[in-house]
N, CA and C of each residue as an Amber inpcrd file, in Angstrom:
protein
   609
  52.2910000 -98.7800000 121.2990000  51.5760000 -98.2390000 120.1410000
  50.7430000 -97.0500000 120.5510000  50.0080000 -97.2060000 121.6660000
  49.1510000 -96.1410000 122.1560000  49.9890000 -94.9480000 122.6090000
  51.1690000 -95.2150000 123.2450000  52.0420000 -94.1360000 123.6850000
  52.5870000 -93.3430000 122.4950000  52.9710000 -94.0680000 121.4420000
  53.5010000 -93.3920000 120.2430000  52.4370000 -92.4990000 119.6180000
  51.2120000 -92.9390000 119.6130000  50.1210000 -92.1450000 119.0340000
  49.8740000 -90.8890000 119.8510000  49.9620000 -91.0280000 121.1740000
  49.7190000 -89.8740000 122.0380000  50.8230000 -88.8190000 121.9270000
  52.0380000 -89.2630000 121.5360000  53.1440000 -88.3160000 121.4010000
  53.0370000 -87.4540000 120.1490000  52.2200000 -87.8530000 119.1540000
  52.0420000 -87.0580000 117.9410000  51.2820000 -85.7760000 118.2700000
  51.8650000 -84.6470000 117.9040000  51.2600000 -83.3530000 118.2070000
  51.0780000 -82.5580000 116.9190000  50.0540000 -81.6740000 116.9060000
  49.8410000 -80.7830000 115.7590000  50.6210000 -79.4930000 115.9280000
  50.3580000 -78.5140000 115.0320000  51.0050000 -77.2110000 115.1330000
  50.4070000 -76.4270000 116.2890000  51.2360000 -75.6730000 116.9550000
  50.7340000 -74.8010000 118.0110000  50.1650000 -73.5300000 117.3910000
  49.4090000 -72.7870000 118.1810000  48.7980000 -71.5490000 117.6990000
  49.8580000 -70.5350000 117.2860000  50.9480000 -70.4920000 118.0430000
  52.0270000 -69.5430000 117.7200000  52.6580000 -69.8740000 116.3760000
  52.8700000 -71.1720000 116.1200000  53.4490000 -71.5820000 114.8410000
  52.5380000 -71.2140000 113.6730000  51.2330000 -71.4200000 113.8590000
  50.2800000 -71.0430000 112.8080000  50.2720000 -69.5450000 112.5680000
  50.3590000 -68.7690000 113.6610000  50.3710000 -67.3020000 113.5250000
  51.6240000 -66.8320000 112.8040000  52.7520000 -67.4950000 113.0630000
  53.9940000 -67.1330000 112.3800000  53.8790000 -67.4000000 110.8840000
  53.2970000 -68.5500000 110.5230000  53.1120000 -68.8800000 109.1030000
  52.2150000 -67.8620000 108.4230000  51.1010000 -67.4940000 109.0970000
  50.1860000 -66.4960000 108.5290000  50.8840000 -65.1510000 108.3590000
  51.7010000 -64.7720000 109.3450000  52.4270000 -63.5020000 109.2580000
  53.4010000 -63.4990000 108.0820000  54.1040000 -64.6210000 107.8790000
  55.0490000 -64.7120000 106.7560000  54.3150000 -64.6010000 105.4230000
  53.1780000 -65.2900000 105.3170000  52.3860000 -65.2060000 104.0790000
  51.9170000 -63.7710000 103.8440000  51.5040000 -63.0880000 104.9110000
  51.0610000 -61.7060000 104.7840000  52.1620000 -60.7840000 104.3070000
  53.3850000 -60.9870000 104.8340000  54.5220000 -60.1620000 104.4200000
  54.8460000 -60.3890000 102.9510000  54.8620000 -61.6520000 102.5460000
  55.1380000 -61.9690000 101.1380000  54.0860000 -61.3680000 100.2120000
  52.8150000 -61.4200000 100.6290000  51.7380000 -60.8450000  99.8220000
  51.8700000 -59.3310000  99.7220000  52.2610000 -58.6910000 100.8360000
  52.4230000 -57.2290000 100.8480000  53.5180000 -56.7850000  99.8890000
  54.5150000 -57.6290000  99.6960000  55.5970000 -57.3070000  98.7740000
  55.2080000 -57.6310000  97.3320000  54.5550000 -58.7730000  97.1360000
  54.2810000 -59.2580000  95.7830000  53.1480000 -58.5190000  95.0890000
  52.0650000 -58.1990000  95.8030000  50.8830000 -57.6040000  95.1660000
  51.1820000 -56.2520000  94.5390000  51.8400000 -55.2960000  95.2530000
  52.1560000 -54.0110000  94.5910000  53.0270000 -54.1710000  93.3540000
  54.0030000 -55.0950000  93.4280000  54.8550000 -55.3240000  92.2560000
  54.0470000 -55.8830000  91.0900000  53.1160000 -56.7680000  91.3990000
  52.2700000 -57.3380000  90.3540000  51.4260000 -56.2580000  89.6920000
  50.8420000 -55.3560000  90.5130000  50.0160000 -54.2750000  89.9680000
  50.8560000 -53.3290000  89.1060000  52.1020000 -53.0760000  89.5330000
  52.9980000 -52.2140000  88.7620000  53.3090000 -52.8330000  87.4030000
  53.6030000 -54.1240000  87.3900000  53.8810000 -54.8160000  86.1300000
  52.6410000 -54.8300000  85.2290000  51.4710000 -54.9360000  85.8280000
  50.2360000 -54.9360000  85.0610000  50.0300000 -53.5980000  84.3590000
  50.3050000 -52.4930000  85.0720000  50.1690000 -51.1700000  84.4760000
  51.1900000 -50.9690000  83.3610000  52.4100000 -51.4490000  83.5770000
  53.4440000 -51.3220000  82.5470000  53.0650000 -52.1020000  81.2910000
  52.4530000 -53.2590000  81.4820000  52.0570000 -54.0590000  80.3270000
  50.9710000 -53.3510000  79.5310000  50.0950000 -52.6160000  80.2070000
  49.0380000 -51.8880000  79.5050000  49.5990000 -50.7100000  78.7170000
  50.7600000 -50.1920000  79.1450000  51.3800000 -49.1080000  78.3950000
  51.8730000 -49.5650000  77.0300000  52.1120000 -50.8470000  76.8890000
  52.5830000 -51.3510000  75.5930000  51.5510000 -51.1100000  74.5000000
  50.2730000 -51.0040000  74.8880000  49.2220000 -50.6790000  73.9020000
  49.5070000 -49.3470000  73.2360000  49.8390000 -48.3360000  74.0480000
  50.0920000 -46.9920000  73.5080000  51.2850000 -47.0080000  72.5630000
  52.3540000 -47.6810000  72.9730000  53.5530000 -47.7360000  72.1370000
  53.2700000 -48.3990000  70.8040000  52.5700000 -49.5250000  70.8370000
  52.2730000 -50.2720000  69.6150000  51.3610000 -49.4790000  68.6830000
  50.2810000 -48.9020000  69.2410000  49.3300000 -48.1740000  68.4020000
  49.9170000 -46.8840000  67.8470000  50.7370000 -46.1940000  68.6310000
  51.3540000 -44.9660000  68.1260000  52.3210000 -45.2580000  66.9820000
  53.0340000 -46.3700000  67.0730000  53.9180000 -46.7470000  65.9630000
  53.1050000 -47.0030000  64.7000000  51.9450000 -47.6470000  64.8680000
  51.0790000 -47.9260000  63.7100000  50.4700000 -46.6390000  63.1630000
  50.0650000 -45.7200000  64.0540000  49.5160000 -44.4270000  63.6260000
  50.5790000 -43.6390000  62.8630000  51.8000000 -43.6660000  63.3680000
  52.9060000 -42.9780000  62.6940000  53.0980000 -43.5270000  61.2820000
  53.1220000 -44.8370000  61.1580000  53.2810000 -45.4640000  59.8450000
  52.1330000 -45.0900000  58.9140000  50.9020000 -45.0730000  59.4390000
  49.7250000 -44.7600000  58.6280000  49.7590000 -43.3230000  58.1300000
  50.1540000 -42.3890000  59.0160000  50.1730000 -40.9840000  58.6140000
  51.3130000 -40.6970000  57.6370000  52.4350000 -41.3850000  57.7980000
  53.5370000 -41.2340000  56.8420000  53.1070000 -41.7650000  55.4700000
  52.3790000 -42.8660000  55.4650000  51.8710000 -43.4100000  54.1940000
  50.8740000 -42.4470000  53.5580000  50.0200000 -41.8290000  54.3930000
  49.0600000 -40.8440000  53.8860000  49.8050000 -39.6680000  53.2540000
  50.8610000 -39.2100000  53.9130000  51.6410000 -38.0830000  53.3880000
  52.3140000 -38.4360000  52.0690000  52.7880000 -39.6620000  51.9640000
  53.4470000 -40.0870000  50.7340000  52.4650000 -40.1220000  49.5670000
  51.2010000 -40.4350000  49.8710000  50.1930000 -40.5370000  48.8160000
  49.5520000 -39.2020000  48.5020000  49.2620000 -38.4040000  49.5330000
  48.5010000 -37.1630000  49.3470000  49.3660000 -35.9080000  49.3380000
  50.5000000 -35.9270000  50.0480000  51.3670000 -34.7510000  50.0470000
  51.3470000 -33.9450000  51.3270000  50.5950000 -34.3560000  52.3350000
  50.5950000 -33.6580000  53.6250000  50.2360000 -34.6340000  54.7340000
  50.5790000 -34.2620000  55.9520000  50.1580000 -35.0480000  57.1100000
  48.7770000 -34.5880000  57.5460000  48.0330000 -35.5170000  58.1430000
  46.6550000 -35.2200000  58.5150000  46.5180000 -35.1670000  60.0370000
  45.8600000 -34.1100000  60.5100000  45.4750000 -34.0590000  61.9160000
  44.2970000 -34.9890000  62.1300000  44.2480000 -35.6460000  63.2900000
  43.2340000 -36.6620000  63.5190000  42.4600000 -36.3630000  64.7990000
  41.1470000 -36.4100000  64.7120000  40.3060000 -36.1610000  65.8690000
  40.3720000 -37.3240000  66.8570000  39.9390000 -37.0560000  68.0690000
  40.0830000 -38.0100000  69.1670000  39.3030000 -39.2980000  68.9420000
  39.9260000 -40.4040000  69.3230000  39.2900000 -41.7280000  69.2710000
  39.8740000 -42.5580000  70.4220000  39.0800000 -43.2760000  71.1790000
  37.6180000 -43.2890000  71.1870000  37.0490000 -41.9500000  71.6730000
  35.7960000 -41.6950000  71.3350000  35.1860000 -40.4360000  71.7240000
  34.9760000 -40.3580000  73.2270000  34.5780000 -41.4670000  73.8540000
  34.3950000 -41.4930000  75.3000000  35.7510000 -41.2920000  75.9680000
  35.8120000 -40.3440000  76.9030000  37.0950000 -40.0080000  77.5100000
  37.6500000 -41.1720000  78.3190000  38.9630000 -41.3380000  78.2550000
  39.6330000 -42.3390000  79.0830000  40.5870000 -41.6410000  80.0470000
  40.4500000 -40.3250000  80.1740000  41.2700000 -39.5570000  81.1040000
  40.3320000 -38.9920000  82.1610000  40.0000000 -39.8020000  83.1490000
  39.0350000 -39.4150000  84.1700000  39.7360000 -39.0640000  85.4710000
  39.1420000 -38.1650000  86.2460000  39.7040000 -37.7740000  87.5240000
  39.3210000 -38.7860000  88.5930000  40.3500000 -39.3140000  89.3060000
  40.1370000 -40.2870000  90.3890000  39.3570000 -41.5200000  89.9280000
  39.4690000 -41.8680000  88.6840000  38.7720000 -43.0390000  88.1590000
  39.7180000 -43.8070000  87.2500000  39.8190000 -45.0960000  87.4560000
  40.6510000 -45.9080000  86.5740000  40.0490000 -45.9480000  85.1830000
  40.9200000 -45.9570000  84.2060000  40.4710000 -46.0140000  82.8260000
  39.7400000 -47.3250000  82.5480000  38.5970000 -47.2120000  81.9140000
  37.8320000 -48.3810000  81.4820000  38.0360000 -48.5210000  79.9780000
  38.4350000 -49.7000000  79.5000000  38.6480000 -49.8680000  78.0520000
  37.4250000 -49.4470000  77.2560000  37.6700000 -48.6860000  76.2000000
  36.5970000 -48.1880000  75.3570000  36.6550000 -48.8570000  73.9830000
  35.5040000 -49.2170000  73.4230000  35.5060000 -49.8510000  72.0950000
  35.9610000 -48.8910000  71.0050000  36.7650000 -49.3760000  70.1130000
  37.2560000 -48.5700000  68.9870000  36.2580000 -48.6470000  67.8440000
  36.1180000 -47.5480000  67.1090000  35.3010000 -47.5760000  65.9130000
  33.9180000 -46.9830000  66.0710000  33.6170000 -46.4200000  67.2780000
  32.3120000 -45.7910000  67.4690000  32.3780000 -44.2850000  67.2380000
  33.5440000 -43.8000000  66.8160000  33.7390000 -42.3670000  66.6320000
  33.2730000 -41.8650000  65.2780000  33.8940000 -40.7640000  64.8610000
  33.5020000 -40.0970000  63.6230000  33.9570000 -40.9160000  62.4190000
  33.0890000 -41.1250000  61.4300000  33.5040000 -41.8760000  60.2370000
  34.4960000 -41.0750000  59.3900000  35.0500000 -41.7050000  58.3950000
  36.0400000 -41.0630000  57.5390000  35.4690000 -39.8290000  56.8700000
  36.3050000 -38.7820000  56.7970000  35.9090000 -37.5650000  56.0880000
  35.9530000 -37.8200000  54.5910000  37.0460000 -38.4430000  54.1480000
  37.1770000 -38.8020000  52.7400000  37.1810000 -37.6160000  51.8030000
  37.8050000 -36.5150000  52.2190000  37.7850000 -35.2930000  51.4160000
  38.6190000 -35.4370000  50.1460000  38.1170000 -34.8590000  49.0630000
  38.8440000 -34.8590000  47.7930000  39.8520000 -33.7270000  47.7120000
  39.8100000 -32.8080000  48.6970000  40.7150000 -31.6520000  48.6610000
  41.7570000 -31.7160000  49.7700000  41.9990000 -32.9110000  50.3370000
  43.0910000 -33.0520000  51.2910000  44.3750000 -32.5250000  50.6720000
  45.0710000 -31.6330000  51.3890000  46.4240000 -31.1920000  51.0380000
  46.5040000 -30.2660000  49.8340000  45.3950000 -29.9080000  49.2200000
  45.4660000 -29.0090000  48.0720000  45.7480000 -27.5890000  48.5340000
  46.4660000 -26.8420000  47.7000000  46.8630000 -25.4850000  48.0670000
  45.6510000 -24.5890000  48.3050000  44.6370000 -24.7180000  47.4830000
  43.4380000 -23.8850000  47.6260000  42.3760000 -24.6770000  48.3860000
  42.0220000 -24.2110000  49.5550000  40.9680000 -24.8600000  50.3310000
  41.3570000 -26.2100000  50.8730000  42.6350000 -26.4110000  51.1420000
  43.1070000 -27.6980000  51.6340000  42.5150000 -28.0570000  52.9860000
  42.3290000 -29.3280000  53.2160000  41.8060000 -29.8350000  54.4770000
  42.9040000 -30.6380000  55.1560000  43.1220000 -30.3760000  56.4400000
  44.1890000 -31.0700000  57.1500000  43.6900000 -31.7530000  58.4180000
  42.3750000 -31.8980000  58.5270000  41.8030000 -32.5510000  59.6990000
  40.8940000 -33.6780000  59.2440000  41.1420000 -34.8800000  59.7630000
  40.3280000 -36.0210000  59.3960000  40.1420000 -36.9680000  60.5580000
  39.9950000 -38.2370000  60.2680000  39.8180000 -39.2600000  61.2900000
  40.8490000 -40.3660000  61.0780000  40.9170000 -41.2770000  62.0270000
  41.8420000 -42.3960000  61.8740000  41.4640000 -43.2640000  60.6760000
  40.1790000 -43.2860000  60.3360000  39.7610000 -44.0370000  59.1520000
  40.3740000 -43.4510000  57.8820000  40.5630000 -42.1140000  57.8620000
  41.1340000 -41.4700000  56.6820000  42.5880000 -41.8700000  56.4500000
  43.3440000 -42.0980000  57.5290000  44.7430000 -42.4910000  57.3490000
  44.9050000 -44.0070000  57.3610000  43.7960000 -44.7230000  57.5050000
  43.8300000 -46.1790000  57.3960000  44.2510000 -46.9080000  58.6550000
  44.0370000 -46.2690000  59.8240000  44.3880000 -46.9420000  61.0730000
  43.1270000 -47.3380000  61.8370000  43.0860000 -48.5960000  62.2770000
  41.9910000 -49.0990000  63.1120000  42.6070000 -49.9360000  64.2240000
  42.3240000 -49.5620000  65.4750000  42.8450000 -50.3400000  66.6060000
  42.0640000 -51.6370000  66.7450000  42.7150000 -52.6300000  67.3090000
  42.0700000 -53.9230000  67.5200000  41.3830000 -53.9510000  68.8810000
  40.0800000 -54.1560000  68.8780000  39.3490000 -54.2730000  70.1400000
  39.2380000 -52.9570000  70.8810000  39.0510000 -53.0470000  72.1880000
  38.9210000 -51.8670000  73.0410000  40.3030000 -51.3620000  73.4490000
  40.3880000 -50.0730000  73.7680000  41.6740000 -49.4680000  74.1160000
  41.6060000 -48.7810000  75.4750000  42.7090000 -48.8620000  76.2050000
  42.8360000 -48.1450000  77.4750000  43.1940000 -46.6830000  77.2390000
  43.8190000 -46.4110000  76.1000000  44.2930000 -45.0590000  75.8070000
  43.3470000 -44.3490000  74.8400000  43.3970000 -43.0160000  74.9150000
  42.6740000 -42.1650000  73.9760000  43.7140000 -41.5640000  73.0330000
  43.4270000 -41.5840000  71.7330000  44.4190000 -41.1890000  70.7300000
  43.9520000 -39.9840000  69.9280000  44.9210000 -39.1550000  69.5400000
  44.6490000 -38.0340000  68.6350000  45.9700000 -37.5750000  68.0300000
  45.8910000 -36.7250000  67.0250000  47.1110000 -36.2660000  66.3600000
  46.9500000 -34.8380000  65.8750000  48.0410000 -34.0850000  65.9250000
  48.1170000 -32.7340000  65.3800000  48.9550000 -32.7610000  64.1170000
  48.4340000 -32.1990000  63.0500000  49.2590000 -31.9460000  61.8680000
  49.7560000 -30.5170000  61.9960000  51.0450000 -30.3250000  61.9400000
  51.6150000 -29.0090000  62.2080000  52.6220000 -28.6190000  61.1320000
  52.7630000 -27.3140000  60.9290000  53.7970000 -26.7860000  60.0420000
  54.9790000 -26.4310000  60.9300000  55.9310000 -27.3530000  61.0580000
  57.0210000 -27.1920000  62.0110000  58.2910000 -26.7250000  61.3250000
  58.9570000 -25.7430000  61.9830000  60.2440000 -25.2860000  61.4790000
  61.3750000 -26.1310000  62.0240000  61.0730000 -27.0050000  62.9760000
  62.0790000 -27.8500000  63.6050000  62.0510000 -29.2300000  62.9580000
  63.1390000 -29.5850000  62.3030000  63.2300000 -30.9020000  61.6670000
  64.5800000 -31.5180000  62.0420000  64.6260000 -32.7010000  62.5920000
  63.4570000 -33.4950000  62.9800000  62.8830000 -33.0670000  64.3310000
  61.6440000 -33.4550000  64.5940000  61.0310000 -33.1930000  65.8880000
  61.4270000 -34.3110000  66.8370000  62.0380000 -33.9730000  67.9540000
  62.4660000 -34.9780000  68.9170000  61.3520000 -35.2420000  69.9250000
  61.5290000 -36.2840000  70.7380000  60.5190000 -36.6000000  71.7520000
  60.4250000 -35.4970000  72.7890000  61.5380000 -34.8030000  73.0700000
  61.5100000 -33.6960000  74.0390000  60.6210000 -32.5730000  73.5320000
  60.6570000 -32.3160000  72.2330000  59.8270000 -31.2640000  71.6490000
  58.3940000 -31.7150000  71.4580000  58.1940000 -32.9960000  71.1350000
  56.8540000 -33.4680000  70.8050000  55.9810000 -33.6770000  72.0270000
  56.5620000 -34.0430000  73.1640000  55.7460000 -34.3590000  74.3390000
  54.9040000 -33.1850000  74.8270000  55.4530000 -31.9730000  74.9800000
  54.5890000 -30.8640000  75.4070000  53.4790000 -30.5650000  74.4070000
  53.7650000 -30.7000000  73.1210000  52.7520000 -30.4620000  72.0970000
  51.6800000 -31.5430000  72.1550000  52.1150000 -32.7880000  72.3640000
  51.1900000 -33.9150000  72.3270000  50.1350000 -33.8320000  73.4240000
  50.5050000 -33.2840000  74.5830000  49.5630000 -33.2100000  75.6990000
  48.3710000 -32.3440000  75.3300000  48.5930000 -31.3460000  74.4710000
  47.5150000 -30.4380000  74.0930000  47.0090000 -30.6930000  72.6870000
  47.2870000 -31.8820000  72.1440000  46.9080000 -32.1810000  70.7660000
  45.4120000 -32.0070000  70.5500000  45.0420000 -31.3570000  69.4540000
  43.6260000 -31.0700000  69.2140000  43.2130000 -31.2690000  67.7650000
  44.0970000 -31.7630000  66.9390000  43.7440000 -31.9530000  65.5340000
  44.3490000 -30.8750000  64.6660000  44.6980000 -31.2220000  63.4460000
  45.3830000 -30.2880000  62.5650000  44.4860000 -29.1950000  62.0210000
  45.0320000 -28.0260000  61.8450000  44.3250000 -26.8990000  61.2360000
  45.2840000 -26.1940000  60.2870000  44.7910000 -25.2200000  59.5490000
  45.6560000 -24.4320000  58.6870000  45.3070000 -24.5740000  57.2250000
  45.8860000 -23.7000000  56.4170000  45.5990000 -23.7000000  54.9870000
  46.8470000 -23.9420000  54.1640000  47.9720000 -24.2350000  54.8260000
  49.1990000 -24.5370000  54.0950000  49.5760000 -25.9850000  54.3550000
  50.3290000 -26.6060000  53.4490000  50.7050000 -28.0070000  53.6510000
  51.3840000 -28.2210000  54.9950000  50.9320000 -29.2350000  55.7090000
  51.4830000 -29.5290000  57.0190000  52.7260000 -30.4000000  56.8590000
  53.8400000 -29.9600000  57.4450000  55.1180000 -30.6210000  57.2300000
  55.4500000 -31.6560000  58.2950000  54.7010000 -31.6740000  59.4030000
  54.9900000 -32.6000000  60.4970000  53.6920000 -32.9930000  61.1880000
  53.7770000 -33.9790000  62.0440000  52.6280000 -34.3030000  62.8810000
  53.1040000 -34.8700000  64.2100000  52.2570000 -34.6980000  65.2230000
  52.4980000 -35.2570000  66.5510000  51.2750000 -36.0620000  66.9410000
  51.4530000 -37.3480000  67.2280000  50.3560000 -38.1980000  67.6880000
  50.4990000 -38.4140000  69.1900000  49.3730000 -38.4570000  69.8960000
  49.3890000 -38.5940000  71.3470000  48.4730000 -39.7060000  71.8100000
  48.8590000 -40.3420000  72.9130000  48.0190000 -41.3400000  73.5790000
  47.9760000 -40.9670000  75.0540000  46.7590000 -40.9100000  75.6360000
  46.6180000 -40.4850000  77.0270000  45.6830000 -41.4280000  77.7800000
  46.0230000 -41.7050000  79.0480000  45.1790000 -42.5850000  79.8630000
  45.4870000 -42.3860000  81.3420000  44.4980000 -42.6200000  82.1730000
  44.6880000 -42.6400000  83.6230000  44.5590000 -44.0900000  84.0790000
  45.6390000 -44.8440000  83.9200000  45.5980000 -46.2830000  84.1520000
  45.3840000 -46.6590000  85.6150000  45.9870000 -45.8820000  86.5220000
  45.9320000 -46.2600000  87.9320000  44.8270000 -45.5620000  88.7130000
  44.0910000 -44.6490000  88.0730000  42.9710000 -44.0020000  88.7340000
  43.3730000 -43.0690000  89.8530000  44.5610000 -42.4290000  89.7530000
  44.9630000 -41.4890000  90.7900000  44.3070000 -40.1350000  90.5520000
  44.6100000 -39.1790000  91.4130000  44.0280000 -37.8470000  91.2830000
  44.6420000 -37.1490000  90.0810000  43.9880000 -37.2690000  88.9550000
  44.5470000 -36.7590000  87.7040000  43.6360000 -35.7140000  87.0890000
  44.2640000 -34.7490000  86.4470000  43.5180000 -33.7980000  85.6520000
  43.5950000 -34.1820000  84.1950000  43.2860000 -33.2490000  83.3200000
  43.2920000 -33.5420000  81.8920000  44.7120000 -33.6450000  81.3610000
  45.6410000 -32.8800000  81.9430000  47.0070000 -32.8530000  81.4050000
  48.0640000 -33.2620000  82.4230000  47.6910000 -33.6060000  83.6530000
  48.6800000 -33.9870000  84.6540000  48.2820000 -35.2930000  85.3220000
  49.2730000 -36.0140000  85.8520000  49.0140000 -37.2280000  86.6030000
  48.5160000 -38.3890000  85.7710000  48.7190000 -38.3290000  84.4780000
  48.2440000 -39.3980000  83.5970000  49.4000000 -39.9290000  82.7720000
  49.1820000 -41.0780000  82.1560000  50.1870000 -41.6710000  81.2770000
  50.0430000 -41.0630000  79.8840000  51.1080000 -40.4310000  79.4030000
  51.0910000 -39.7720000  78.0920000  52.2440000 -40.2960000  77.2480000
  51.9230000 -40.7360000  76.0540000  52.9250000 -41.1640000  75.0780000
  52.7850000 -40.3050000  73.8290000  53.8860000 -40.1470000  73.0890000
  53.8470000 -39.3380000  71.8690000  54.7270000 -39.9470000  70.7930000
  54.3670000 -39.6500000  69.5520000  55.1800000 -40.0590000  68.4020000
  55.0480000 -38.9940000  67.3310000  56.0700000 -38.8310000  66.5190000
  56.0320000 -37.8660000  65.4250000  56.4890000 -38.5400000  64.1390000
  56.4190000 -37.7900000  63.0490000  56.9140000 -38.3250000  61.7870000
  58.4180000 -38.5830000  61.8390000  59.1390000 -37.8880000  62.7250000
  60.5880000 -38.0330000  62.8310000  61.0300000 -38.9260000  63.9850000
  60.1120000 -39.2680000  64.8690000  60.5230000 -39.9630000  66.0930000
  59.4660000 -40.9830000  66.4930000  59.9120000 -42.1720000  66.8930000
  58.9960000 -43.2180000  67.3210000  58.3230000 -42.9110000  68.6420000
  57.5050000 -43.8350000  69.1240000  56.7550000 -43.6360000  70.3570000
  57.6740000 -43.4450000  71.5460000  57.3690000 -42.4200000  72.3620000
  58.1630000 -42.1140000  73.5460000  57.2430000 -41.9010000  74.7340000
  57.6970000 -42.3240000  75.9020000  56.9460000 -42.1470000  77.1470000
  57.1960000 -40.7380000  77.6670000  56.1950000 -39.8820000  77.6000000
  56.3550000 -38.4750000  78.0080000  56.2510000 -38.3020000  79.5180000
  55.6620000 -39.2440000  80.2020000  55.4520000 -39.1320000  81.6490000
  55.9770000 -40.3950000  82.3170000  57.2500000 -40.6340000  82.1990000
  57.8450000 -41.8500000  82.7270000  57.5740000 -41.9930000  84.2190000
  57.0880000 -43.1710000  84.6190000  56.7950000 -43.4250000  86.0220000
  55.3720000 -43.0980000  86.4150000  54.6090000 -42.4340000  85.5380000
  53.2200000 -42.1130000  85.8160000  52.3120000 -43.0700000  85.0550000
  51.2580000 -43.4820000  85.7210000  50.3050000 -44.3940000  85.0920000
  48.8870000 -43.8290000  85.1640000
């Protein structure tokens, strides 16, 4: 009995080191993939909200007769240099303009807020949203045409009825060395085209 007990041995140091090394290798493979999937899941916010913004602006056009340019929301920037985007609360921006002369030929107004087109995001957002109302000669506007415009979206202007719009969502999800228009995740949607990833592979 005593001999059998003495023959029982634990793990050697080398065996423990091998196990730790294997766990480390598995973690090195799994963690980056997990972070990548996490960033991709956050992009779904932009796609979902842009589809809703598109629907809201199309409904506004059907009721009023023109598309509306929309000022930035949330007001606090979510496109920071070398800083990961921090979710910003929705609804602290500019209240509805509620103009009675939207889309009228004389003195028409083509710039408003998301409240004017009836869109409100749920909770805080990783992306910053805005839209341009534009008089476009290109119908329909494709994602290839809308993406360059969307990056510089600044809100609709003009005195003639706006025939198209481009909505944009921008964020620096991964906190890399990003400027205002490069190295960030940019999505776009138009009255003719659903949400599209303008910077595929960038977060």
